[in-house]
C-alpha positions in Angstrom: -7.3 18.4 2.4 -5.7 21.8 2.4 -7.8 23.0 -0.6 -11.1 22.1 1.2 -10.0 23.9 4.3 -9.1 27.0 2.4 -12.4 26.9 0.5 -14.4 26.5 3.7 -12.6 29.4 5.4 -13.0 31.6 2.3 -16.8 30.8 2.2 -17.0 32.1 5.8 -15.4 35.3 4.7 -11.9 34.5 6.1 -9.5 35.3 3.3 -7.3 32.2 3.0 -4.9 32.0 0.1 -3.6 28.6 -0.8 0.0 28.3 -2.0 0.9 25.0 -3.7 4.6 24.4 -3.7 7.1 21.9 -5.2 8.6 19.5 -2.7 11.9 21.4 -2.3 10.1 24.8 -1.9 7.7 23.2 0.6 10.6 21.9 2.7 12.3 25.3 2.5 9.1 27.0 3.8 8.8 24.5 6.7 12.5 25.0 7.7 12.2 28.8 7.6 8.7 28.8 9.3 7.3 30.7 6.4 3.7 29.7 6.7 0.6 30.8 8.5 -1.1 27.4 8.7 0.4 23.9 8.2 -2.0 21.1 7.4 -0.5 17.7 8.0 -1.4 14.2 8.9 0.5 12.0 11.4 0.2 8.3 12.1 0.7 7.5 15.7 3.5 5.1 16.7 2.4 1.8 18.1 2.9 3.0 21.7 0.4 5.9 21.1 2.7 8.4 22.9 1.4 11.9 22.0 4.7 13.3 23.4 6.2 12.7 19.9 4.1 15.6 18.7 6.1 18.0 20.8 9.7 16.7 20.6 12.2 18.6 18.6 12.2 17.5 14.9 14.4 18.4 11.9 12.6 18.5 8.6 13.9 16.1 6.1 14.5 16.7 2.4 13.6 13.1 1.6 9.8 12.6 1.3 10.3 8.9 2.2 11.7 9.9 5.7 8.8 12.2 6.7 7.3 9.5 9.0 10.5 9.4 11.1 9.3 12.3 13.3 6.0 13.7 14.1 6.6 17.3 15.1 6.4 18.7 11.6 5.5 22.2 12.8 8.7 22.1 15.1 6.9 23.3 18.2 8.6 22.1 21.4 6.9 22.8 24.7 8.5 21.7 27.9 5.3 22.4 29.9 3.3 20.0 27.7 6.0 17.4 28.2 5.8 17.9 32.0 2.0 17.5 31.9 2.1 14.5 29.6 4.8 12.8 31.6 2.6 13.2 34.7 -0.3 11.6 32.9 1.9 8.6 31.8 3.0 8.2 35.4 -0.5 8.4 36.9 -2.0 5.2 38.4 -4.6 3.5 36.3 -7.6 4.9 38.4 -6.3 8.5 38.0 -5.3 8.4 34.3 -8.6 9.8 32.9 -8.4 12.8 35.1 -4.6 13.2 34.6 -5.1 13.2 30.8 -7.4 16.3 31.0 -4.4 18.5 32.0 -2.3 18.0 28.9 -5.4 18.1 26.7 -6.5 21.4 28.2 -3.0 22.8 27.8 -2.9 21.9 24.1 -6.3 23.5 23.5 -5.2 26.7 25.2 -1.6 27.1 24.2 -0.7 25.0 21.2 -0.4 25.7 17.5 -1.8 22.2 16.9 -5.5 21.9 16.0 -6.7 18.3 15.6 -9.2 18.2 12.8 -10.1 14.5 12.8 -9.0 11.2 14.0 -8.9 7.9 12.1 -8.2 4.6 13.8 -6.7 1.7 11.9 -6.3 -1.4 13.9 -6.6 -5.2 13.8 -8.9 -6.7 16.4 -9.5 -10.5 16.9 -10.7 -12.8 19.6 -7.8 -14.1 21.7 -6.3 -17.3 20.3 -8.1 -17.2 16.9 -5.2 -15.8 14.8 -1.5 -16.5 15.4 1.4 -15.5 13.3 -0.1 -12.2 12.3 2.4 -9.4 11.9 0.5 -6.3 10.7 2.3 -3.1 9.9 0.9 0.4 9.9 0.8 0.2 6.1 -0.3 -3.4 5.5 -2.7 -5.1 7.9 -2.3 -8.4 5.9 1.5 -8.3 6.0 2.9 -11.9 5.5 -0.7 -13.3 5.5 0.8 -16.6 4.3 2.3 -17.0 7.9 -1.1 -16.7 9.6 -2.7 -19.6 11.4 -6.5 -19.3 11.9 -8.0 -21.4 14.6 -11.8 -21.8 13.9 -12.5 -24.2 16.8 
């Protein structure tokens, strides 16, 4: 994670100190904005609304609550919200083109730099599995309730 990024930047000649903090000190630094780079991971909500990345968010002191918001860097941008809302409102045949505007805006104006994307999902043929109730943390949640139709 952060250590590998700092090592890679240092190997390129970009002096990048890494400061490891206790949880309370880490939250203090986030609240005060006392950092040059924030490395974080977010899991998208089931509706895949990227707007959550730019909504106001208050940092929590409880590590168990960190997934209740997604804007950990606390950057709110009304222009991004306007462009993203226009994308969501676009008709199906214009969505691809409409999505390029918020993407371009993020690349040119945002403090967010996506480093990688991982997809975790459950795909089955229609009608094969019923009773499945996967969660973002457990794809086999309540597996005993599943019915599998092999016909």
